[in-house]
Backbone as ProteinMPNN parsed JSONL, in Angstrom:
{"seq_chain_A": "MNKVQELPKRENVALKDDVITYEPKYAQPQALAKIVGVSRTTIFRLLKSYHENNCNIENLEISLSPTLKVINIEKFIAFMQAKHNQHLNKA", "coords_chain_A": {"N_chain_A": [[0.843, -1.176, 0.0], [0.514, 2.225, -0.779], [2.091, 4.991, 0.772], [0.578, 7.955, 1.888], [1.764, 10.968, 0.883], [1.17, 13.616, 1.41], [-1.305, 14.896, 3.406], [-4.786, 15.191, 2.648], [-6.095, 18.442, 2.339], [-8.036, 21.462, 2.665], [-6.846, 23.261, 0.906], [-5.487, 21.738, -1.025], [-7.269, 20.095, -2.345], [-9.61, 19.574, -4.874], [-12.717, 20.842, -4.783], [-14.776, 21.695, -6.355], [-15.792, 21.778, -9.822], [-15.02, 24.089, -11.237], [-12.659, 24.847, -10.139], [-10.668, 23.334, -11.128], [-8.16, 23.554, -13.456], [-6.584, 23.256, -16.615], [-4.179, 22.855, -19.219], [-5.062, 22.441, -22.499], [-4.167, 19.697, -24.624], [-4.712, 18.83, -27.172], [-6.671, 20.037, -29.943], [-9.61, 20.769, -31.86], [-9.739, 21.98, -35.261], [-11.321, 24.374, -35.374], [-11.403, 25.271, -32.703], [-8.683, 25.514, -32.289], [-8.09, 27.677, -33.889], [-9.095, 29.805, -32.382], [-7.453, 29.595, -30.134], [-4.871, 30.068, -31.135], [-5.255, 32.448, -32.421], [-5.942, 33.093, -35.044], [-7.754, 32.884, -38.194], [-10.199, 30.302, -39.055], [-9.872, 29.527, -41.674], [-7.175, 30.093, -42.129], [-6.007, 28.202, -40.432], [-6.778, 25.799, -41.726], [-5.466, 26.197, -44.159], [-2.798, 26.21, -43.321], [-2.641, 23.585, -42.348], [-2.944, 22.211, -44.73], [-0.573, 22.98, -46.013], [1.148, 21.761, -44.271], [0.849, 19.072, -44.926], [2.107, 19.043, -47.348], [4.743, 19.857, -46.793], [6.187, 18.96, -43.97], [8.06, 20.096, -42.271], [9.777, 18.59, -40.647], [8.242, 17.892, -38.435], [6.523, 15.562, -36.864], [3.459, 13.639, -36.616], [1.43, 15.621, -36.181], [-1.318, 15.85, -36.349], [-4.284, 14.009, -35.447], [-6.464, 11.739, -36.743], [-9.506, 10.912, -35.781], [-11.891, 9.952, -36.702], [-13.689, 9.808, -39.858], [-14.738, 12.381, -39.92], [-13.721, 13.744, -37.766], [-11.021, 15.431, -36.551], [-8.161, 16.041, -34.629], [-5.707, 18.325, -33.407], [-2.38, 18.502, -32.316], [-1.536, 20.904, -30.101], [0.916, 22.066, -29.196], [2.74, 21.061, -31.1], [1.658, 22.176, -33.393], [2.109, 24.902, -32.993], [4.898, 24.822, -32.98], [5.264, 24.052, -35.628], [4.272, 26.334, -36.954], [6.212, 28.155, -36.111], [8.423, 27.056, -37.378], [7.747, 27.532, -39.998], [7.893, 30.23, -40.059], [8.84, 33.145, -41.662], [9.652, 31.634, -43.826], [8.712, 31.995, -46.369], [10.223, 34.055, -47.307], [12.585, 32.971, -48.104], [12.2, 31.746, -50.502], [13.113, 31.456, -53.87]], "CA_chain_A": [[0.0, 0.0, 0.0], [1.284, 3.454, -0.878], [1.931, 5.972, 1.833], [0.141, 9.268, 1.452], [2.846, 11.895, 1.157], [0.611, 14.838, 1.953], [-2.694, 14.674, 3.766], [-5.72, 16.083, 1.972], [-6.508, 19.64, 3.055], [-8.902, 22.317, 1.861], [-6.031, 23.943, -0.099], [-4.968, 20.862, -2.069], [-8.323, 19.213, -2.845], [-10.572, 20.261, -5.73], [-14.064, 20.59, -4.298], [-15.707, 22.056, -7.418], [-15.224, 21.658, -11.171], [-14.436, 25.333, -11.724], [-11.345, 25.019, -9.527], [-9.723, 22.54, -11.908], [-7.735, 24.157, -14.718], [-5.544, 22.499, -17.304], [-3.843, 23.281, -20.565], [-5.424, 21.377, -23.445], [-3.071, 19.182, -25.421], [-5.216, 18.706, -28.536], [-7.839, 20.866, -30.23], [-10.145, 20.711, -33.208], [-9.29, 23.16, -36.002], [-12.068, 25.578, -35.024], [-10.931, 25.713, -31.391], [-7.279, 25.904, -32.45], [-8.09, 29.024, -34.45], [-9.27, 30.734, -31.261], [-6.282, 29.504, -29.252], [-3.712, 30.67, -31.801], [-5.601, 33.816, -32.77], [-6.062, 33.264, -36.489], [-9.042, 32.399, -38.682], [-10.279, 28.875, -39.385], [-9.315, 29.375, -43.013], [-5.718, 30.056, -41.988], [-5.671, 26.891, -39.85], [-6.89, 24.783, -42.773], [-4.405, 26.458, -45.137], [-1.543, 25.733, -42.717], [-2.678, 22.121, -42.322], [-2.691, 21.768, -46.103], [0.86, 23.131, -46.269], [1.822, 20.746, -43.447], [0.846, 17.813, -45.676], [3.075, 19.185, -48.436], [6.077, 19.947, -46.189], [5.908, 18.936, -42.523], [9.155, 20.759, -41.536], [10.305, 17.608, -39.684], [7.364, 17.772, -37.266], [5.709, 14.373, -37.108], [2.265, 13.386, -35.812], [0.793, 16.885, -35.817], [-2.757, 15.681, -36.22], [-4.814, 12.663, -35.261], [-7.793, 11.602, -37.334], [-10.239, 9.961, -34.942], [-12.939, 9.406, -37.565], [-13.651, 10.56, -41.124], [-15.155, 13.774, -39.755], [-13.16, 14.328, -36.551], [-9.568, 15.544, -36.562], [-7.64, 16.888, -33.563], [-4.341, 18.762, -33.69], [-1.527, 18.725, -31.157], [-1.354, 22.359, -30.045], [2.348, 22.388, -29.097], [3.387, 20.768, -32.379], [1.181, 23.14, -34.377], [2.85, 26.148, -32.76], [6.261, 24.566, -33.462], [5.19, 24.078, -37.091], [4.158, 27.734, -37.35], [7.521, 28.781, -35.904], [9.317, 26.55, -38.426], [7.341, 28.18, -41.246], [8.094, 31.667, -39.903], [9.746, 33.765, -42.652], [10.082, 30.67, -44.844], [8.345, 32.533, -47.674], [11.27, 34.978, -47.739], [13.712, 32.201, -48.631], [11.891, 31.219, -51.831], [13.762, 32.235, -54.94]], "C_chain_A": [[0.887, 1.238, 0.0], [1.026, 4.347, 0.314], [1.473, 7.286, 1.226], [1.212, 10.256, 1.862], [2.337, 13.173, 1.812], [-0.873, 14.589, 2.226], [-3.605, 15.649, 3.031], [-6.143, 17.24, 2.891], [-7.407, 20.447, 2.132], [-8.121, 22.972, 0.715], [-5.606, 23.033, -1.25], [-5.991, 19.857, -2.61], [-9.294, 20.051, -3.681], [-11.974, 19.875, -5.278], [-15.124, 20.898, -5.352], [-15.0, 21.957, -8.765], [-14.522, 22.922, -11.627], [-13.066, 25.626, -11.124], [-10.268, 24.337, -10.374], [-9.429, 23.26, -13.223], [-6.626, 23.306, -15.313], [-5.315, 23.108, -18.677], [-4.229, 22.157, -21.517], [-4.226, 20.979, -24.292], [-3.447, 19.098, -26.904], [-6.427, 19.619, -28.706], [-8.311, 20.583, -31.646], [-9.734, 21.993, -33.933], [-10.015, 24.455, -35.615], [-11.6, 26.137, -33.681], [-9.481, 26.176, -31.467], [-7.165, 27.314, -33.013], [-8.237, 30.062, -33.348], [-8.047, 30.748, -30.356], [-5.103, 30.27, -29.844], [-3.989, 32.125, -32.198], [-5.611, 34.1, -34.259], [-7.418, 32.718, -36.924], [-8.995, 30.892, -38.944], [-9.662, 28.608, -40.748], [-7.795, 29.279, -42.967], [-5.271, 28.721, -41.404], [-5.708, 25.823, -40.934], [-5.815, 24.965, -43.851], [-3.058, 25.957, -44.601], [-1.509, 24.21, -42.64], [-2.43, 21.543, -43.71], [-1.205, 21.884, -46.423], [1.677, 22.155, -45.431], [1.903, 19.426, -44.205], [1.829, 17.853, -46.845], [4.512, 19.195, -47.918], [5.891, 20.047, -44.68], [7.004, 19.571, -41.674], [9.707, 19.882, -40.408], [9.511, 17.558, -38.387], [6.374, 16.659, -37.569], [4.503, 14.342, -36.177], [1.602, 14.662, -35.3], [-0.692, 16.703, -35.561], [-3.129, 14.221, -36.069], [-6.216, 12.655, -35.843], [-8.525, 10.501, -36.569], [-11.377, 9.293, -35.698], [-12.88, 10.19, -38.875], [-14.003, 12.039, -40.971], [-14.556, 14.451, -38.531], [-11.637, 14.258, -36.578], [-9.168, 16.451, -35.403], [-6.163, 17.159, -33.831], [-3.611, 18.982, -32.387], [-1.141, 20.202, -31.144], [0.129, 22.734, -30.024], [3.056, 22.171, -30.431], [2.923, 21.733, -33.459], [1.911, 24.471, -34.223], [4.3, 25.997, -33.228], [6.303, 24.589, -34.985], [5.087, 25.512, -37.593], [5.49, 28.458, -37.182], [8.513, 28.32, -36.961], [9.006, 27.207, -39.769], [7.59, 29.684, -41.215], [9.184, 32.161, -40.864], [10.252, 32.805, -43.723], [9.756, 31.188, -46.252], [9.397, 33.516, -48.208], [12.431, 34.255, -48.417], [13.433, 31.623, -50.014], [12.535, 32.111, -52.891], [13.082, 32.031, -56.246]], "O_chain_A": [[1.897, 1.286, 0.703], [-0.097, 4.451, 0.806], [1.941, 7.676, 0.157], [1.537, 10.376, 3.044], [3.007, 13.743, 2.673], [-1.599, 14.12, 1.35], [-3.236, 16.804, 2.816], [-6.496, 17.038, 4.053], [-7.522, 20.139, 0.946], [-8.691, 23.213, -0.349], [-5.385, 23.522, -2.357], [-5.617, 18.879, -3.258], [-9.744, 21.11, -3.244], [-12.369, 18.713, -5.381], [-16.252, 20.414, -5.253], [-13.775, 22.041, -8.845], [-13.522, 22.842, -12.339], [-12.387, 26.556, -11.558], [-9.099, 24.724, -10.336], [-10.338, 23.54, -14.004], [-5.83, 22.709, -14.589], [-6.181, 23.797, -19.215], [-3.764, 21.028, -21.355], [-3.383, 21.809, -24.633], [-2.599, 19.274, -27.778], [-7.121, 19.934, -27.739], [-7.527, 20.207, -32.517], [-9.414, 22.99, -33.285], [-9.392, 25.514, -35.538], [-11.423, 27.347, -33.542], [-9.094, 27.124, -30.785], [-6.251, 28.059, -32.658], [-7.568, 31.095, -33.381], [-7.652, 31.805, -29.864], [-4.424, 31.023, -29.146], [-3.065, 32.932, -32.298], [-5.322, 35.217, -34.687], [-8.149, 32.152, -36.111], [-7.926, 30.289, -39.041], [-9.009, 27.586, -40.953], [-7.198, 28.475, -43.683], [-4.26, 28.166, -41.837], [-4.776, 25.027, -41.053], [-5.313, 23.98, -44.393], [-2.275, 25.355, -45.336], [-0.456, 23.606, -42.846], [-1.781, 20.506, -43.849], [-0.635, 20.984, -47.039], [2.774, 21.761, -45.829], [2.919, 18.735, -44.134], [2.323, 16.813, -47.279], [5.399, 18.608, -48.537], [5.487, 21.091, -44.168], [6.883, 19.581, -40.449], [10.061, 20.385, -39.341], [10.062, 17.213, -37.341], [5.499, 16.801, -38.424], [4.516, 14.934, -35.098], [1.256, 14.762, -34.123], [-1.257, 17.327, -34.663], [-2.405, 13.323, -36.496], [-7.056, 13.475, -35.472], [-8.206, 9.319, -36.695], [-11.779, 8.179, -35.359], [-12.103, 11.138, -38.992], [-13.609, 12.859, -41.8], [-14.848, 15.619, -38.275], [-11.046, 13.179, -36.621], [-9.764, 17.511, -35.211], [-5.461, 16.328, -34.407], [-4.153, 19.577, -31.456], [-0.493, 20.688, -32.071], [0.55, 23.628, -30.759], [3.872, 22.993, -30.848], [3.699, 22.08, -34.349], [2.287, 25.094, -35.216], [4.868, 26.925, -33.803], [7.263, 25.087, -35.573], [5.752, 25.87, -38.565], [5.858, 29.283, -38.018], [9.356, 29.103, -37.399], [9.905, 27.414, -40.583], [7.503, 30.342, -42.252], [10.303, 31.65, -40.867], [11.187, 33.135, -44.454], [10.449, 30.854, -47.212], [9.456, 33.778, -49.41], [13.169, 34.848, -49.205], [14.335, 31.066, -50.64], [12.5, 33.339, -52.811], [13.494, 32.607, -57.253]]}, "name": "protein", "num_of_chains": 1, "seq": "MNKVQELPKRENVALKDDVITYEPKYAQPQALAKIVGVSRTTIFRLLKSYHENNCNIENLEISLSPTLKVINIEKFIAFMQAKHNQHLNKA"}
């Protein structure tokens, strides 16, 4: 049996749902647009360019069904940073 390292107290126990906060790891494209601060169209355009050149970022999106796709938020931001100023390097 595991020893309890710290006894439950009012300060370290979530008594209501609104007390619990977390950073989401995945988001649908519509929600990702709000998180990143761009339009849905821009999200879909960036996802299309990801399929053409993934900038060495693997497993950016997960397709859960034919109509449901979720995107890893951290990897999407890394992809956007990798694409940053990339259009300037085209000759």
